[in-house]
DOLUM-653628 format. One record per residue (C-alpha): residue in three letters; residue number from 0; z, y, x. Coordinates in nm, 3 decimals, decimal comma. Example, Ala and Ser with C-alpha at 12.3 -4.5 7.8 and 13.67 -1.06 7.14 Angstrom:
+-----+-----+---------+---------+---------+
!   r !   k !       w !       v !       u !
+-----+-----+---------+---------+---------+
! ala !   0 !   0,780 !  -0,450 !   1,230 !
! ser !   1 !   0,714 !  -0,106 !   1,367 !
+-----+-----+---------+---------+---------+
END
This chain:
+-----+-----+---------+---------+---------+
!   r !   k !       w !       v !       u !
+-----+-----+---------+---------+---------+
! met !   0 !   2,040 !  -1,049 !  -2,155 !
! lys !   1 !   2,021 !  -0,918 !  -1,797 !
! lys !   2 !   1,811 !  -0,606 !  -1,740 !
! ile !   3 !   1,607 !  -0,472 !  -1,448 !
! phe !   4 !   1,445 !  -0,130 !  -1,422 !
! ile !   5 !   1,148 !  -0,133 !  -1,183 !
! leu !   6 !   1,080 !   0,204 !  -1,020 !
! thr !   7 !   0,751 !   0,264 !  -0,837 !
! gly !   8 !   0,577 !   0,585 !  -0,736 !
! glu !   9 !   0,215 !   0,490 !  -0,673 !
! pro !  10 !  -0,037 !   0,207 !  -0,733 !
! ser !  11 !   0,041 !   0,023 !  -0,407 !
! gly !  12 !   0,410 !   0,009 !  -0,502 !
! asp !  13 !   0,318 !  -0,116 !  -0,849 !
! lys !  14 !   0,118 !  -0,396 !  -0,686 !
! leu !  15 !   0,402 !  -0,492 !  -0,450 !
! ala !  16 !   0,657 !  -0,487 !  -0,733 !
! ser !  17 !   0,440 !  -0,711 !  -0,949 !
! thr !  18 !   0,432 !  -0,989 !  -0,687 !
! val !  19 !   0,812 !  -1,005 !  -0,687 !
! ile !  20 !   0,860 !  -0,970 !  -1,063 !
! ser !  21 !   0,594 !  -1,233 !  -1,135 !
! lys !  22 !   0,793 !  -1,478 !  -0,923 !
! leu !  23 !   1,120 !  -1,376 !  -1,092 !
! gln !  24 !   0,967 !  -1,424 !  -1,438 !
! ser !  25 !   0,871 !  -1,779 !  -1,343 !
! ile !  26 !   1,231 !  -1,849 !  -1,235 !
! asn !  27 !   1,411 !  -1,672 !  -1,519 !
! ser !  28 !   1,240 !  -1,572 !  -1,844 !
! glu !  29 !   1,560 !  -1,428 !  -1,990 !
! ile !  30 !   1,540 !  -1,086 !  -1,823 !
! lys !  31 !   1,453 !  -0,760 !  -1,997 !
! tyr !  32 !   1,240 !  -0,510 !  -1,803 !
! leu !  33 !   1,142 !  -0,146 !  -1,819 !
! ser !  34 !   0,957 !   0,047 !  -1,551 !
! val !  35 !   0,782 !   0,339 !  -1,399 !
! gly !  36 !   0,478 !   0,132 !  -1,314 !
! gly !  37 !   0,104 !   0,089 !  -1,335 !
! ser !  38 !  -0,160 !  -0,167 !  -1,428 !
! asn !  39 !  -0,014 !  -0,460 !  -1,230 !
! leu !  40 !   0,326 !  -0,447 !  -1,400 !
! lys !  41 !   0,154 !  -0,386 !  -1,733 !
! lys !  42 !  -0,031 !  -0,718 !  -1,689 !
! leu !  43 !   0,312 !  -0,884 !  -1,669 !
! gly !  44 !   0,402 !  -0,736 !  -2,007 !
! ile !  45 !   0,628 !  -0,464 !  -1,863 !
! ser !  46 !   0,593 !  -0,121 !  -2,019 !
! ser !  47 !   0,624 !   0,206 !  -1,829 !
! ile !  48 !   0,816 !   0,511 !  -1,954 !
! tyr !  49 !   0,518 !   0,728 !  -1,854 !
! asp !  50 !   0,182 !   0,705 !  -1,678 !
! leu !  51 !   0,216 !   0,647 !  -1,305 !
! lys !  52 !  -0,052 !   0,911 !  -1,242 !
! glu !  53 !   0,197 !   1,180 !  -1,345 !
! ile !  54 !   0,396 !   1,137 !  -1,022 !
! thr !  55 !   0,135 !   1,031 !  -0,767 !
! tyr !  56 !   0,115 !   1,321 !  -0,524 !
! leu !  57 !   0,007 !   1,314 !  -0,161 !
! gly !  58 !   0,089 !   1,553 !   0,121 !
! phe !  59 !   0,357 !   1,808 !   0,186 !
! thr !  60 !   0,168 !   2,102 !   0,038 !
! ser !  61 !   0,091 !   1,927 !  -0,292 !
! val !  62 !   0,459 !   1,833 !  -0,325 !
! ile !  63 !   0,561 !   2,194 !  -0,263 !
! leu !  64 !   0,310 !   2,320 !  -0,518 !
! asn !  65 !   0,440 !   2,071 !  -0,776 !
! ile !  66 !   0,809 !   2,085 !  -0,684 !
! phe !  67 !   0,935 !   2,194 !  -1,027 !
! lys !  68 !   0,719 !   1,939 !  -1,206 !
! ile !  69 !   0,843 !   1,663 !  -0,972 !
! arg !  70 !   1,207 !   1,768 !  -1,015 !
! lys !  71 !   1,163 !   1,756 !  -1,392 !
! lys !  72 !   1,008 !   1,407 !  -1,362 !
! ile !  73 !   1,295 !   1,287 !  -1,142 !
! asn !  74 !   1,551 !   1,407 !  -1,396 !
! gln !  75 !   1,356 !   1,252 !  -1,685 !
! thr !  76 !   1,337 !   0,920 !  -1,497 !
! val !  77 !   1,709 !   0,924 !  -1,418 !
! glu !  78 !   1,788 !   0,992 !  -1,784 !
! glu !  79 !   1,573 !   0,699 !  -1,902 !
! ile !  80 !   1,721 !   0,459 !  -1,645 !
! val !  81 !   2,078 !   0,551 !  -1,738 !
! lys !  82 !   1,990 !   0,509 !  -2,106 !
! phe !  83 !   1,836 !   0,165 !  -2,036 !
! asn !  84 !   2,154 !   0,076 !  -1,840 !
! pro !  85 !   2,005 !  -0,199 !  -1,621 !
! asp !  86 !   2,204 !  -0,444 !  -1,413 !
! val !  87 !   1,966 !  -0,373 !  -1,126 !
! leu !  88 !   1,751 !  -0,074 !  -1,037 !
! phe !  89 !   1,467 !  -0,220 !  -0,830 !
! ser !  90 !   1,294 !   0,067 !  -0,650 !
! val !  91 !   0,974 !   0,006 !  -0,455 !
! asp !  92 !   0,831 !   0,220 !  -0,174 !
! ser !  93 !   0,752 !   0,595 !  -0,234 !
! pro !  94 !   1,093 !   0,691 !  -0,090 !
! asp !  95 !   1,059 !   1,066 !  -0,149 !
! phe !  96 !   1,051 !   0,991 !  -0,523 !
! thr !  97 !   1,221 !   0,656 !  -0,577 !
! leu !  98 !   1,520 !   0,714 !  -0,348 !
! arg !  99 !   1,589 !   1,055 !  -0,501 !
! val ! 100 !   1,600 !   0,888 !  -0,841 !
! ala ! 101 !   1,819 !   0,601 !  -0,712 !
! glu ! 102 !   2,066 !   0,846 !  -0,559 !
! lys ! 103 !   2,110 !   1,036 !  -0,887 !
! val ! 104 !   2,140 !   0,715 !  -1,090 !
! lys ! 105 !   2,408 !   0,579 !  -0,856 !
! lys ! 106 !   2,613 !   0,899 !  -0,892 !
! ile ! 107 !   2,603 !   0,872 !  -1,271 !
! asn ! 108 !   2,661 !   0,496 !  -1,296 !
! ser ! 109 !   2,789 !   0,324 !  -0,981 !
! asn ! 110 !   2,786 !  -0,016 !  -1,159 !
! ile ! 111 !   2,405 !  -0,028 !  -1,147 !
! lys ! 112 !   2,307 !  -0,227 !  -0,838 !
! thr ! 113 !   2,035 !  -0,054 !  -0,637 !
! ile ! 114 !   1,787 !  -0,266 !  -0,443 !
! his ! 115 !   1,505 !  -0,097 !  -0,255 !
! tyr ! 116 !   1,188 !  -0,283 !  -0,148 !
! val ! 117 !   0,989 !  -0,145 !   0,150 !
! ala ! 118 !   1,221 !   0,045 !   0,379 !
! pro ! 119 !   1,132 !   0,408 !   0,447 !
! gln ! 120 !   0,963 !   0,425 !   0,787 !
! val ! 121 !   1,265 !   0,553 !   0,977 !
! trp ! 122 !   1,104 !   0,419 !   1,295 !
! val ! 123 !   0,823 !   0,674 !   1,240 !
! trp ! 124 !   1,022 !   0,982 !   1,139 !
! arg ! 125 !   1,351 !   1,111 !   0,995 !
! lys ! 126 !   1,578 !   0,840 !   1,141 !
! asn ! 127 !   1,885 !   1,013 !   0,998 !
! arg ! 128 !   1,779 !   0,908 !   0,648 !
! val ! 129 !   1,951 !   0,573 !   0,709 !
! lys ! 130 !   2,296 !   0,735 !   0,699 !
! lys ! 131 !   2,216 !   0,896 !   0,363 !
! ile ! 132 !   2,063 !   0,579 !   0,215 !
! lys ! 133 !   2,386 !   0,395 !   0,291 !
! arg ! 134 !   2,564 !   0,598 !   0,022 !
! phe ! 135 !   2,355 !   0,481 !  -0,273 !
! ile ! 136 !   2,147 !   0,171 !  -0,185 !
! asp ! 137 !   2,323 !  -0,166 !  -0,215 !
! his ! 138 !   2,051 !  -0,377 !  -0,052 !
! ile ! 139 !   1,722 !  -0,303 !   0,122 !
! leu ! 140 !   1,429 !  -0,547 !   0,153 !
! leu ! 141 !   1,236 !  -0,518 !   0,480 !
! leu ! 142 !   0,867 !  -0,592 !   0,533 !
! phe ! 143 !   0,904 !  -0,612 !   0,912 !
! glu ! 144 !   1,173 !  -0,787 !   1,113 !
! phe ! 145 !   1,190 !  -0,513 !   1,377 !
! glu ! 146 !   1,326 !  -0,277 !   1,107 !
! lys ! 147 !   1,655 !  -0,469 !   1,085 !
! glu ! 148 !   1,816 !  -0,296 !   1,381 !
! tyr ! 149 !   1,800 !   0,045 !   1,208 !
! phe ! 150 !   1,986 !  -0,079 !   0,899 !
! asp ! 151 !   2,219 !  -0,323 !   1,074 !
! lys ! 152 !   2,344 !  -0,033 !   1,284 !
! glu ! 153 !   2,465 !   0,145 !   0,968 !
! lys ! 154 !   2,589 !  -0,182 !   0,813 !
! ile ! 155 !   2,349 !  -0,159 !   0,519 !
! lys ! 156 !   2,285 !  -0,497 !   0,354 !
! asn ! 157 !   1,926 !  -0,593 !   0,429 !
! thr ! 158 !   1,693 !  -0,891 !   0,416 !
! phe ! 159 !   1,369 !  -0,939 !   0,605 !
! val ! 160 !   1,131 !  -1,063 !   0,334 !
! gly ! 161 !   0,794 !  -1,026 !   0,507 !
! his ! 162 !   0,484 !  -0,854 !   0,377 !
! pro ! 163 !   0,306 !  -1,001 !   0,071 !
! leu ! 164 !  -0,032 !  -0,886 !   0,199 !
! ile ! 165 !  -0,014 !  -1,135 !   0,487 !
! glu ! 166 !   0,099 !  -1,437 !   0,289 !
! thr ! 167 !  -0,117 !  -1,747 !   0,273 !
! lys ! 168 !  -0,218 !  -1,768 !  -0,090 !
! glu ! 169 !  -0,371 !  -2,043 !  -0,296 !
! asn ! 170 !  -0,741 !  -1,989 !  -0,337 !
! thr ! 171 !  -0,824 !  -1,877 !  -0,688 !
! lys ! 172 !  -1,189 !  -1,964 !  -0,735 !
! thr ! 173 !  -1,371 !  -1,659 !  -0,861 !
! lys ! 174 !  -1,741 !  -1,668 !  -0,940 !
! ile ! 175 !  -1,876 !  -1,369 !  -0,748 !
! asp ! 176 !  -2,215 !  -1,502 !  -0,642 !
! asn ! 177 !  -2,382 !  -1,284 !  -0,905 !
! leu ! 178 !  -2,208 !  -0,976 !  -0,757 !
! ile ! 179 !  -2,326 !  -1,022 !  -0,402 !
! pro ! 180 !  -2,693 !  -0,950 !  -0,329 !
! glu ! 181 !  -2,880 !  -1,219 !  -0,139 !
! asp ! 182 !  -2,972 !  -1,155 !   0,226 !
! lys ! 183 !  -2,727 !  -0,866 !   0,256 !
! lys ! 184 !  -2,438 !  -0,824 !   0,499 !
! ile ! 185 !  -2,127 !  -0,689 !   0,330 !
! ile ! 186 !  -1,913 !  -0,405 !   0,460 !
! ser ! 187 !  -1,590 !  -0,340 !   0,268 !
! leu ! 188 !  -1,463 !   0,017 !   0,234 !
! phe ! 189 !  -1,106 !   0,117 !   0,144 !
! pro ! 190 !  -1,078 !   0,488 !   0,056 !
! gly ! 191 !  -0,713 !   0,468 !  -0,058 !
! ser ! 192 !  -0,519 !   0,413 !  -0,379 !
! arg ! 193 !  -0,426 !   0,777 !  -0,439 !
! lys ! 194 !  -0,672 !   1,016 !  -0,600 !
! ser ! 195 !  -0,596 !   1,278 !  -0,336 !
! glu ! 196 !  -0,692 !   1,030 !  -0,060 !
! thr ! 197 !  -1,023 !   0,938 !  -0,222 !
! ile ! 198 !  -1,111 !   1,305 !  -0,273 !
! ile ! 199 !  -1,103 !   1,351 !   0,106 !
! leu ! 200 !  -1,232 !   1,013 !   0,229 !
! leu ! 201 !  -1,494 !   0,919 !  -0,031 !
! pro ! 202 !  -1,751 !   1,191 !   0,063 !
! ile ! 203 !  -1,712 !   1,094 !   0,431 !
! leu ! 204 !  -1,772 !   0,726 !   0,352 !
! ile ! 205 !  -2,072 !   0,809 !   0,130 !
! ser ! 206 !  -2,224 !   1,004 !   0,423 !
! phe ! 207 !  -2,153 !   0,708 !   0,653 !
! ile ! 208 !  -2,344 !   0,479 !   0,414 !
! gln ! 209 !  -2,636 !   0,723 !   0,407 !
! leu ! 210 !  -2,649 !   0,715 !   0,788 !
! met ! 211 !  -2,644 !   0,334 !   0,783 !
! asn ! 212 !  -2,922 !   0,324 !   0,526 !
! lys ! 213 !  -3,147 !   0,541 !   0,744 !
! gln ! 214 !  -3,140 !   0,280 !   1,021 !
! tyr ! 215 !  -3,070 !  -0,051 !   0,845 !
! lys ! 216 !  -3,180 !  -0,214 !   0,520 !
! asp ! 217 !  -2,968 !  -0,530 !   0,525 !
! tyr ! 218 !  -2,620 !  -0,398 !   0,439 !
! phe ! 219 !  -2,437 !  -0,377 !   0,107 !
! phe ! 220 !  -2,118 !  -0,172 !   0,066 !
! tyr ! 221 !  -1,822 !  -0,242 !  -0,159 !
! phe ! 222 !  -1,557 !   0,016 !  -0,233 !
! his ! 223 !  -1,221 !  -0,150 !  -0,301 !
! ala ! 224 !  -1,045 !   0,049 !  -0,572 !
! thr ! 225 !  -0,739 !   0,034 !  -0,794 !
! glu ! 226 !  -0,788 !   0,011 !  -1,171 !
! glu ! 227 !  -0,662 !   0,370 !  -1,185 !
! asn ! 228 !  -0,930 !   0,520 !  -0,957 !
! lys ! 229 !  -1,224 !   0,284 !  -1,011 !
! asn ! 230 !  -1,408 !   0,503 !  -1,263 !
! ser ! 231 !  -1,376 !   0,822 !  -1,059 !
! ile ! 232 !  -1,523 !   0,642 !  -0,754 !
! leu ! 233 !  -1,805 !   0,498 !  -0,967 !
! asp ! 234 !  -1,890 !   0,847 !  -1,095 !
! ile ! 235 !  -1,931 !   0,981 !  -0,741 !
! val ! 236 !  -2,136 !   0,677 !  -0,635 !
! lys ! 237 !  -2,370 !   0,731 !  -0,933 !
! gln ! 238 !  -2,406 !   1,100 !  -0,852 !
! asn ! 239 !  -2,533 !   1,012 !  -0,503 !
! asn ! 240 !  -2,781 !   0,756 !  -0,644 !
! ile ! 241 !  -2,731 !   0,501 !  -0,365 !
! gln ! 242 !  -2,838 !   0,154 !  -0,474 !
! asn ! 243 !  -2,654 !  -0,064 !  -0,219 !
! ile ! 244 !  -2,299 !   0,030 !  -0,329 !
! asp ! 245 !  -2,064 !  -0,125 !  -0,582 !
! val ! 246 !  -1,697 !  -0,075 !  -0,672 !
! val ! 247 !  -1,451 !  -0,363 !  -0,727 !
! ser ! 248 !  -1,097 !  -0,338 !  -0,864 !
! glu ! 249 !  -0,997 !  -0,686 !  -0,987 !
! glu ! 250 !  -0,768 !  -0,843 !  -0,725 !
! asn ! 251 !  -0,929 !  -1,188 !  -0,700 !
! ile ! 252 !  -1,275 !  -1,036 !  -0,677 !
! lys ! 253 !  -1,161 !  -0,788 !  -0,411 !
! ser ! 254 !  -1,016 !  -1,073 !  -0,203 !
! asp ! 255 !  -1,337 !  -1,275 !  -0,228 !
! val ! 256 !  -1,556 !  -0,976 !  -0,144 !
! leu ! 257 !  -1,337 !  -0,901 !   0,159 !
! ser ! 258 !  -1,353 !  -1,264 !   0,276 !
! lys ! 259 !  -1,734 !  -1,247 !   0,267 !
! ser ! 260 !  -1,748 !  -0,915 !   0,456 !
! ile ! 261 !  -1,857 !  -0,882 !   0,818 !
! phe ! 262 !  -1,661 !  -0,559 !   0,869 !
! ala ! 263 !  -1,418 !  -0,320 !   0,697 !
! val ! 264 !  -1,353 !   0,053 !   0,717 !
! ser ! 265 !  -1,008 !   0,128 !   0,584 !
! lys ! 266 !  -0,780 !   0,424 !   0,534 !
! ser ! 267 !  -0,457 !   0,396 !   0,728 !
! gly ! 268 !  -0,195 !   0,198 !   0,537 !
! thr ! 269 !  -0,068 !  -0,147 !   0,449 !
! val ! 270 !  -0,410 !  -0,259 !   0,324 !
! ser ! 271 !  -0,507 !  -0,295 !   0,691 !
! leu ! 272 !  -0,271 !  -0,595 !   0,706 !
! gln ! 273 !  -0,463 !  -0,758 !   0,422 !
! ile ! 274 !  -0,787 !  -0,703 !   0,613 !
! cys ! 275 !  -0,637 !  -0,858 !   0,927 !
! asn ! 276 !  -0,502 !  -1,149 !   0,726 !
! ala ! 277 !  -0,854 !  -1,213 !   0,593 !
! asn ! 278 !  -0,970 !  -1,228 !   0,958 !
! ile ! 279 !  -1,213 !  -0,939 !   0,913 !
! pro ! 280 !  -1,272 !  -0,686 !   1,195 !
! ser ! 281 !  -1,208 !  -0,323 !   1,105 !
! ile ! 282 !  -1,152 !   0,036 !   1,201 !
! ile ! 283 !  -0,895 !   0,277 !   1,058 !
! ile ! 284 !  -0,972 !   0,624 !   0,922 !
! tyr ! 285 !  -0,754 !   0,902 !   0,786 !
! lys ! 286 !  -0,763 !   1,275 !   0,730 !
! leu ! 287 !  -0,506 !   1,527 !   0,610 !
! gly ! 288 !  -0,539 !   1,895 !   0,531 !
! phe ! 289 !  -0,472 !   2,115 !   0,837 !
! ile ! 290 !  -0,123 !   2,230 !   0,726 !
! asn ! 291 !  -0,014 !   1,879 !   0,629 !
! phe ! 292 !  -0,142 !   1,743 !   0,960 !
! met ! 293 !   0,046 !   2,004 !   1,167 !
! ile ! 294 !   0,370 !   1,929 !   0,981 !
! phe ! 295 !   0,309 !   1,557 !   1,025 !
! lys ! 296 !   0,251 !   1,598 !   1,401 !
! leu ! 297 !   0,581 !   1,783 !   1,436 !
! leu ! 298 !   0,781 !   1,516 !   1,254 !
! val ! 299 !   0,647 !   1,178 !   1,363 !
! asn ! 300 !   0,763 !   0,991 !   1,671 !
! val ! 301 !   0,491 !   0,722 !   1,701 !
! lys ! 302 !   0,154 !   0,745 !   1,872 !
! phe ! 303 !  -0,049 !   0,550 !   1,617 !
! ala ! 304 !  -0,117 !   0,551 !   1,243 !
! asn ! 305 !  -0,181 !   0,180 !   1,194 !
! ile ! 306 !   0,107 !  -0,071 !   1,181 !
! ile ! 307 !  -0,075 !  -0,328 !   1,402 !
! asn ! 308 !  -0,119 !  -0,060 !   1,670 !
! ile ! 309 !   0,240 !   0,063 !   1,629 !
! ile ! 310 !   0,380 !  -0,290 !   1,677 !
! asn ! 311 !   0,165 !  -0,342 !   1,988 !
! asn ! 312 !   0,209 !   0,016 !   2,112 !
! arg ! 313 !  -0,165 !   0,031 !   2,186 !
! glu ! 314 !  -0,490 !   0,066 !   1,996 !
! val ! 315 !  -0,582 !  -0,287 !   1,889 !
! ile ! 316 !  -0,777 !  -0,146 !   1,592 !
! pro ! 317 !  -0,968 !   0,180 !   1,656 !
! glu ! 318 !  -0,829 !   0,483 !   1,473 !
! leu ! 319 !  -1,053 !   0,772 !   1,371 !
! leu ! 320 !  -0,815 !   1,044 !   1,255 !
! gln ! 321 !  -0,859 !   1,408 !   1,155 !
! asn ! 322 !  -1,163 !   1,559 !   1,336 !
! glu ! 323 !  -1,280 !   1,212 !   1,443 !
! cys ! 324 !  -1,272 !   1,102 !   1,080 !
! asn ! 325 !  -1,633 !   1,192 !   1,005 !
! ala ! 326 !  -1,948 !   1,004 !   0,908 !
! asn ! 327 !  -2,106 !   1,018 !   1,256 !
! glu ! 328 !  -1,801 !   0,879 !   1,439 !
! ile ! 329 !  -1,751 !   0,605 !   1,179 !
! tyr ! 330 !  -2,119 !   0,510 !   1,204 !
! lys ! 331 !  -2,117 !   0,499 !   1,586 !
! thr ! 332 !  -1,794 !   0,296 !   1,601 !
! val ! 333 !  -1,900 !   0,041 !   1,340 !
! ile ! 334 !  -2,242 !  -0,013 !   1,497 !
! tyr ! 335 !  -2,089 !  -0,042 !   1,844 !
! phe ! 336 !  -1,859 !  -0,321 !   1,722 !
! leu ! 337 !  -2,136 !  -0,501 !   1,536 !
! lys ! 338 !  -2,348 !  -0,497 !   1,851 !
! his ! 339 !  -2,060 !  -0,630 !   2,065 !
! pro ! 340 !  -1,923 !  -0,952 !   1,907 !
! glu ! 341 !  -1,683 !  -0,999 !   2,201 !
! leu ! 342 !  -1,496 !  -0,685 !   2,086 !
! ile ! 343 !  -1,467 !  -0,827 !   1,737 !
! lys ! 344 !  -1,338 !  -1,158 !   1,873 !
! asn ! 345 !  -1,075 !  -0,982 !   2,086 !
! gln ! 346 !  -0,956 !  -0,766 !   1,795 !
! leu ! 347 !  -0,922 !  -1,063 !   1,560 !
! asn ! 348 !  -0,730 !  -1,264 !   1,820 !
! glu ! 349 !  -0,486 !  -0,976 !   1,880 !
! cys ! 350 !  -0,439 !  -0,919 !   1,506 !
! asn ! 351 !  -0,373 !  -1,287 !   1,437 !
! lys ! 352 !  -0,109 !  -1,300 !   1,712 !
! thr ! 353 !   0,059 !  -0,990 !   1,569 !
! leu ! 354 !   0,060 !  -1,126 !   1,212 !
! glu ! 355 !   0,220 !  -1,453 !   1,323 !
! gly ! 356 !   0,508 !  -1,251 !   1,462 !
! ile ! 357 !   0,581 !  -1,065 !   1,136 !
! arg ! 358 !   0,540 !  -1,337 !   0,871 !
! ser ! 359 !   0,848 !  -1,450 !   0,679 !
! lys ! 360 !   0,940 !  -1,819 !   0,667 !
! thr ! 361 !   0,856 !  -1,855 !   0,296 !
! ser ! 362 !   0,700 !  -1,559 !   0,113 !
! ser ! 363 !   0,794 !  -1,201 !   0,037 !
! ser ! 364 !   0,807 !  -1,269 !  -0,337 !
! asp ! 365 !   1,030 !  -1,577 !  -0,287 !
! glu ! 366 !   1,271 !  -1,393 !  -0,059 !
! ser ! 367 !   1,282 !  -1,076 !  -0,270 !
! ser ! 368 !   1,320 !  -1,252 !  -0,606 !
! ala ! 369 !   1,606 !  -1,457 !  -0,458 !
! val ! 370 !   1,792 !  -1,138 !  -0,364 !
! leu ! 371 !   1,736 !  -0,994 !  -0,714 !
! ser ! 372 !   1,857 !  -1,317 !  -0,875 !
! asn ! 373 !   2,176 !  -1,316 !  -0,668 !
! tyr ! 374 !   2,261 !  -0,964 !  -0,783 !
! leu ! 375 !   2,201 !  -1,061 !  -1,147 !
! val ! 376 !   2,456 !  -1,345 !  -1,129 !
! ser ! 377 !   2,711 !  -1,182 !  -0,901 !
+-----+-----+---------+---------+---------+
END
């Protein structure tokens, strides 16, 4: 029986991996799996060697503070992968963790084929990583076609697979009428999948809701959460005793809630593509600790945080970052958009044009599972 080890480093990677593996399971049921994964892979019947929360760190300072713990986790992961002896090590995103593991595994057992899904953002920072990756990654799966030039240059095998968050999916009918209050306009809020992100952004978003509630009575707010952080968000919501807030974590329900929203406020990240794909207007927010932000500013070579803005090299979707990421600025920007429907129309048109230019011909899961299948039979 062929074997695949799936290596993720955070909930978003677990979600991306599950879309590919679900497709692969439907093609070939005779594959044995083991993982470092979360709730999405668990739903597919794939066990994890430890809880994903043990390695989900955000920011340079937190990594430095936990460096020995992370190193120990990397070595433990390498040991378990080598023991499992898979035909393919399928690593997904979180390059600072997953690629370190892949490099060590390849040194120990060069027969294990290494396929990495979601290229590290070499177009944002640390371009020289491509030369290093070449030594231990057999194939890299790209979410965006413009990334190909970076890997073609170093003759690294790569395939543009597209982004699963912008695929056209079959509508799964979910009964959510009882969740949505009548005569309320919905605003969706995305505080991030990592605990360390929600710690920073959740209080800001709660304050934004309080400002909205002082002026308006016809809005209802949904926090979109992962299974892993749903309860911690609910606890904070309950502590603030705000009645027009709920938290959703089940994927079909989240999609339906988003589709019924009039606006979204989202942390910077790939979820913004999902919002654009749902044809919902939005703004982007993000905030790092001062030290992390200064390091980030020194290293990055792009002007924007959001991928839509990066592709267009201009601010299609407003970004409120660092000092501008506060309740007052969010409130003013959201209300300004809601009062100017022509701005919303322009943003949605620009986003739709951008998405059309980065969609794959089939689907990310089809393209990615095909690459995995080829390595299993070769």
